[in-house]
C-alpha positions in Angstrom: -52.3 -35.2 25.9 -51.3 -36.7 29.3 -52.2 -34.3 32.8 -51.5 -35.4 36.9 -54.0 -34.9 38.5 -54.9 -35.1 42.1 -57.7 -35.2 44.7 -56.5 -34.0 47.6 -59.6 -35.7 49.9 -58.6 -33.2 53.3 -60.3 -32.4 57.2 -62.3 -29.4 56.6 -60.8 -28.0 59.5 -57.6 -28.7 59.3 -54.6 -26.3 57.0 -52.5 -28.1 54.5 -49.4 -30.4 56.2 -46.4 -28.9 54.8 -46.5 -32.7 54.7 -49.1 -33.4 52.4 -47.9 -29.9 50.3 -44.5 -31.6 49.7 -46.9 -35.0 48.4 -48.5 -33.0 46.4 -45.8 -31.0 44.4 -43.3 -34.5 44.5 -46.1 -35.8 42.0 -45.7 -32.6 39.8 -49.5 -32.0 38.9 -51.1 -30.3 37.0 -54.5 -29.9 38.5 -55.2 -29.8 42.3 -58.8 -29.9 43.6 -60.1 -29.7 47.1 -63.6 -30.3 48.8 -66.7 -28.6 48.7 -66.4 -25.5 51.8 -62.4 -26.3 52.8 -62.0 -24.2 54.9 -64.5 -24.2 57.1 -64.0 -24.5 60.9 -65.7 -26.7 63.6 -66.3 -23.5 65.5 -68.5 -22.4 61.7 -71.8 -23.2 62.5 -74.1 -21.7 59.3 -73.8 -19.4 56.3 -73.5 -16.2 58.1 -70.6 -17.7 59.7 -68.9 -19.1 56.8 -69.7 -15.5 55.0 -68.3 -13.4 57.5 -64.6 -15.1 56.7 -65.2 -15.1 53.2 -62.1 -13.5 52.4 -60.1 -14.6 55.1 -60.7 -17.6 53.4 -60.6 -16.9 49.5 -56.6 -14.9 50.3 -56.0 -18.9 51.8 -56.4 -20.6 49.1 -55.0 -17.7 46.6 -51.6 -18.1 49.2 -51.9 -21.9 49.1 -51.9 -21.6 45.1 -49.0 -19.7 45.4 -46.7 -22.4 47.1 -47.9 -25.3 44.2 -47.4 -26.4 41.2 -50.8 -27.4 39.8 -53.7 -25.5 39.2 -55.6 -25.1 42.4 -59.5 -25.7 42.3 -59.7 -24.1 45.5 -62.4 -25.9 47.3 -65.6 -24.0 47.2 -66.5 -20.6 49.4 -70.3 -19.0 51.2 -69.9 -15.5 49.5 -72.6 -13.0 50.1 -74.7 -10.5 47.9 -77.2 -8.2 49.0 -79.4 -11.0 47.7 -78.5 -14.1 49.7 -75.3 -16.5 49.1 -73.9 -18.0 46.8 -71.6 -21.8 47.1 -68.6 -20.4 44.9 -65.4 -22.5 44.1 -62.3 -20.2 42.9 -59.8 -21.3 40.7 -55.9 -20.0 40.8 -52.5 -20.9 38.5 -49.6 -20.1 41.8 -52.0 -17.8 43.5 -53.5 -15.3 40.5 -57.4 -15.6 40.9 -58.3 -17.4 37.2 -62.1 -17.0 37.9 -65.4 -18.6 39.5 -68.1 -20.9 38.9 -71.1 -20.6 41.1 -73.3 -24.0 42.3 -75.9 -23.8 40.1 -78.4 -26.8 41.7 -77.8 -26.5 45.8 -80.1 -28.8 47.1 -83.7 -28.0 48.4 -81.8 -27.9 51.9 -79.5 -25.2 50.9 -82.0 -23.2 48.9 -83.9 -23.3 52.1 -81.2 -21.9 54.1 -80.7 -18.8 51.2 -78.1 -20.4 48.8 -78.9 -19.1 45.7 -78.7 -20.8 42.9 -75.9 -20.1 39.7 -77.0 -18.7 36.5 -74.1 -20.0 33.9 -71.8 -23.3 33.5 -68.7 -22.6 32.9 -64.5 -23.8 31.2 -61.9 -22.3 32.6 -58.7 -22.3 29.3 -55.6 -23.5 31.4 -52.3 -24.8 30.3 -54.3 -26.2 27.3 -57.1 -27.6 28.8 -60.2 -27.3 29.5 -61.3 -27.6 32.9 -65.2 -27.6 33.7 -66.1 -27.4 37.4 -69.5 -28.5 39.0 -69.9 -28.5 43.1 -71.5 -31.0 44.9 -75.0 -31.8 44.4 -74.4 -30.1 41.0 -74.4 -34.2 39.9 -77.3 -35.1 40.9 -79.2 -33.3 37.9 -77.9 -34.9 33.8 -78.2 -30.8 32.7 -75.1 -30.7 34.5 -72.7 -32.7 32.1 -74.0 -31.5 29.1 -73.6 -28.3 29.5 -70.2 -28.4 30.6 -69.8 -32.0 27.7 -71.2 -28.6 25.3 -68.4 -26.7 25.9 -66.2 -28.9 25.2 -64.8 -29.8 28.6 -61.9 -31.4 28.3 -61.6 -32.6 32.8 -64.5 -32.1 35.3 -63.4 -30.5 38.8 -65.9 -31.8 41.6 -65.6 -30.5 45.2 -67.7 -32.9 47.7 -69.1 -32.6 51.0 -70.6 -36.8 51.2 -73.3 -36.2 53.6 -72.3 -39.6 56.4 -75.2 -42.1 55.6 -75.4 -44.8 58.6 -75.9 -48.0 57.0 -75.8 -47.6 53.8 -73.2 -49.9 52.6 -70.7 -50.9 50.2 -72.7 -52.1 47.4 -74.6 -49.0 47.2 -72.5 -46.6 47.4 -69.7 -47.7 44.6 -72.8 -48.5 42.6 -73.5 -44.8 43.3 -70.1 -43.6 41.8 -70.4 -46.0 38.9 -73.9 -44.2 38.2 -73.3 -41.0 38.4 -69.7 -40.4 37.8 -68.3 -43.2 36.2 -71.1 -42.9 33.5 -70.6 -39.3 33.3 -67.3 -39.6 32.8 -67.9 -42.0 29.7 -71.5 -39.5 28.6 -68.8 -35.9 28.0 -65.3 -39.0 27.3 -63.3 -36.8 29.6 -62.6 -37.9 33.2 -64.0 -36.2 36.3 -62.4 -35.8 40.3 -63.9 -35.5 42.7 -63.1 -34.5 46.1 -65.4 -35.4 49.1 -63.7 -33.7 52.8 -63.4 -35.4 55.9 -65.4 -34.3 59.3 -68.4 -32.3 59.6 -69.8 -29.7 57.4 -72.0 -26.7 59.8 -71.3 -29.3 62.5 -73.5 -32.0 60.9 -71.2 -35.2 59.8 -69.8 -36.5 56.4 -67.6 -38.6 54.0 -64.6 -39.0 52.6 -65.9 -40.3 49.1 -63.2 -38.9 46.2 -62.7 -40.6 42.7 -61.0 -39.8 39.7 -62.8 -41.7 37.2 -61.4 -41.6 33.4 -64.5 -42.3 30.4 -63.1 -46.4 31.1 -63.0 -47.3 34.6 -62.6 -45.7 38.4 -59.2 -45.2 37.6 -59.4 -43.8 41.5 -60.6 -43.8 45.2 -61.2 -44.0 48.8 -62.4 -47.1 50.2 -64.5 -46.9 53.1 -62.0 -47.6 55.3 -60.3 -44.2 53.8 -63.6 -42.5 54.2 -62.8 -40.9 57.4 -59.6 -39.1 57.2 -56.8 -37.2 54.6 -55.8 -38.7 51.3 -54.6 -38.1 48.7 -55.7 -39.5 44.9 -52.8 -39.6 42.1 -54.0 -40.3 38.7 -52.9 -39.6 34.9 -55.4 -38.8 32.4 -56.1 -38.7 28.8 -57.1 -35.7 27.4 
């Protein structure tokens, strides 16, 4: 079957504008993916501050979903537990919470700051599609894609915060796109939608390297000139 997906490259500190929401709904998408840590105020500088805003941020995503025609892959939130923090992505359908995925492979820096490792990979059965979710650094471990593949994943969504790398060439960027995302889409035989944020994450600059890949090709991506601006990537995909 064919589905429509949108990668919503968005400044983390800005609410989705009415114009952007209208453009999303005009496309009548099946799925919309937001960036890692969205929404995140510029004033939030650490996990503790982000966790305090957890419920407010989650309610914002739920409310946003209720105004969208497609399933919302809702960025990620800092979830506080007695043992530490999780980087958690919630999935909503017209305001209804379908479930959540906790990042299994946080970076070493995240773990040093108290981010715990999630314990399971998940797919969400929604609208006749088995949709998987990974979060940012999960993609650096091949096991992540292998696990989703074993669960019968038909499309993979990846909320991401891509660190700004001064001096990185366009060729290096595109090679990373090919070696991680296109190659994984080929191995899994399912499309991948990666959505990056714009601006800063906890005060650190990030770059919008959003893309959509099918098993055959990268079908849409943020060009280097678009790495610091809001952007919607649209794609009709076979799953």
